C-alpha positions as CSV (number, residue, x, y, z in Angstrom):
1,M,-2.0,-18.9,6.8
2,A,-2.3,-15.5,5.1
3,H,-5.0,-15.4,2.5
4,W,-7.9,-13.5,1.1
5,E,-11.5,-14.6,0.3
6,H,-14.8,-13.3,-0.8
7,F,-18.3,-13.7,0.7
8,G,-21.6,-13.0,-0.9
9,H,-23.9,-10.1,0.1
10,D,-27.0,-9.4,-2.0
11,A,-25.7,-7.6,-5.1
12,D,-22.4,-6.6,-3.5
13,I,-19.3,-8.6,-2.6
14,G,-17.6,-9.1,0.8
15,V,-13.8,-9.0,1.0
16,V,-11.8,-10.6,3.7
17,G,-8.1,-10.5,4.6
18,V,-6.5,-12.9,7.0
19,G,-3.0,-12.8,8.3
20,A,-0.7,-13.3,11.3
21,T,-0.5,-9.5,11.7
22,K,-3.0,-6.7,11.3
23,A,-0.8,-5.3,8.4
24,E,-0.9,-8.7,6.6
25,A,-4.7,-8.9,7.1
26,F,-5.0,-5.4,5.5
27,R,-2.7,-6.5,2.7
28,Q,-4.8,-9.6,2.0
29,A,-8.0,-7.5,2.1
30,A,-6.5,-5.3,-0.6
31,L,-5.7,-8.4,-2.7
32,A,-9.3,-9.5,-2.2
33,L,-10.5,-6.1,-3.4
34,T,-8.3,-6.5,-6.6
35,A,-9.6,-10.0,-7.0
36,V,-13.2,-8.6,-7.3
37,M,-12.0,-6.9,-10.5
38,T,-9.3,-9.2,-11.9
39,D,-6.8,-11.9,-10.9
40,P,-4.1,-10.1,-8.7
41,A,-1.5,-12.7,-9.9
42,G,-1.8,-11.3,-13.4
43,V,-1.0,-7.7,-12.4
44,R,2.6,-6.6,-13.0
45,R,4.6,-4.4,-10.6
46,L,5.3,-1.6,-13.1
47,E,4.2,1.4,-10.9
48,T,4.3,2.0,-7.2
49,V,2.0,4.4,-5.5
50,P,2.6,5.5,-1.9
51,I,-0.5,5.5,0.4
52,V,-0.9,7.0,3.8
53,C,-4.2,6.6,5.8
54,R,-5.2,7.5,9.3
55,A,-8.2,6.6,11.4
56,A,-9.3,6.5,15.0
57,T,-10.2,2.8,14.9
58,D,-9.0,-0.3,13.1
59,D,-12.4,-0.7,11.4
60,L,-12.3,2.9,10.1
61,L,-8.7,2.4,9.0
62,L,-9.7,-0.6,6.9
63,L,-12.5,1.4,5.3
64,E,-10.1,4.3,4.6
65,W,-7.5,2.0,3.2
66,L,-9.8,0.2,0.7
67,N,-11.5,3.4,-0.4
68,T,-8.2,5.1,-1.0
69,L,-7.1,2.2,-3.1
70,I,-10.4,2.4,-5.1
71,Y,-9.8,6.1,-5.6
72,E,-6.2,5.7,-6.7
73,M,-7.0,2.9,-9.1
74,A,-9.8,5.1,-10.6
75,V,-8.0,8.3,-11.1
76,R,-4.7,6.7,-12.3
77,S,-6.5,4.0,-14.5
78,V,-4.3,1.4,-12.8
79,V,-4.9,-1.9,-11.1
80,F,-2.9,-2.9,-8.1
81,G,-1.7,-6.5,-7.6
82,D,0.5,-6.4,-4.6
83,F,1.0,-4.2,-1.5
84,E,3.5,-3.6,1.2
85,V,1.7,-2.5,4.4
86,D,2.8,-1.1,7.8
87,I,0.4,-0.1,10.5
88,A,1.3,1.8,13.7
89,E,-0.8,3.9,16.1
90,G,-3.8,4.4,13.8
91,E,-1.7,5.1,10.7
92,L,-1.2,2.9,7.7
93,R,1.7,3.4,5.3
94,A,1.8,1.4,2.2
95,A,3.2,0.9,-1.2
96,A,0.7,-0.2,-3.8
97,H,2.2,-2.0,-6.8
98,G,0.5,-2.3,-10.2
99,E,0.2,-1.3,-13.8
100,P,-2.2,0.6,-16.1
101,V,-5.4,-1.3,-16.8
102,D,-5.2,-3.4,-19.9
103,V,-8.8,-4.5,-20.7
104,E,-7.7,-7.5,-22.9
105,R,-5.2,-8.8,-20.4
106,H,-6.9,-8.0,-17.1
107,E,-10.5,-8.7,-18.3
108,P,-12.0,-6.6,-15.5
109,A,-15.2,-8.3,-14.2
110,V,-16.8,-5.4,-12.3
111,E,-16.1,-1.9,-11.1
112,V,-15.8,-1.4,-7.4
113,K,-17.5,1.8,-6.3
114,G,-16.5,1.8,-2.7
115,A,-16.0,0.0,0.6
116,T,-18.9,0.2,3.0
117,F,-19.7,-0.1,6.7
118,T,-21.6,-3.3,6.0
119,A,-20.0,-6.3,7.8
120,L,-17.1,-4.0,8.6
121,E,-14.8,-5.7,11.2
122,V,-11.2,-5.9,12.1
123,R,-10.4,-8.2,14.9
124,Q,-7.6,-10.3,16.3
125,R,-8.4,-14.0,16.7
126,P,-6.3,-16.7,18.4
127,D,-4.9,-17.7,15.0
128,G,-4.2,-14.1,13.7
129,W,-6.1,-11.1,12.3
130,R,-9.2,-10.9,10.1
131,A,-10.2,-7.7,8.3
132,Q,-13.4,-7.6,6.3
133,C,-16.2,-5.5,4.8
134,V,-18.6,-5.4,1.9
135,V,-17.7,-3.5,-1.2
136,D,-20.3,-1.9,-3.5
137,V,-20.0,-3.0,-7.1
């Protein structure tokens, strides 16, 4: 059931995470973010970066989560390929696992500049949670 996907949006890319829980949907959205740049399955778990985000709403928490990941990947020159996520009372605590970017192995497709408010939505559906937004590339 849990999965990620992309959707087109002009020159940018939409990322979607779906899961049985809100935390799993956020994890899948992060995998979709990575998949904009490279195949997450090809990223080794050599480094772990702790992440803490807080926001007043689930929508804003998704935006904060994705933008924090984009920032951490940029300043550390790493790519994340897996995540452990826990969400409670407007706070997300996560461990992002990855490795330094290797251009030959990861073959980065594009650089993600940031997550946007465009198509931003986190909602519970009868079959689970969906978390989505458009990222600027």
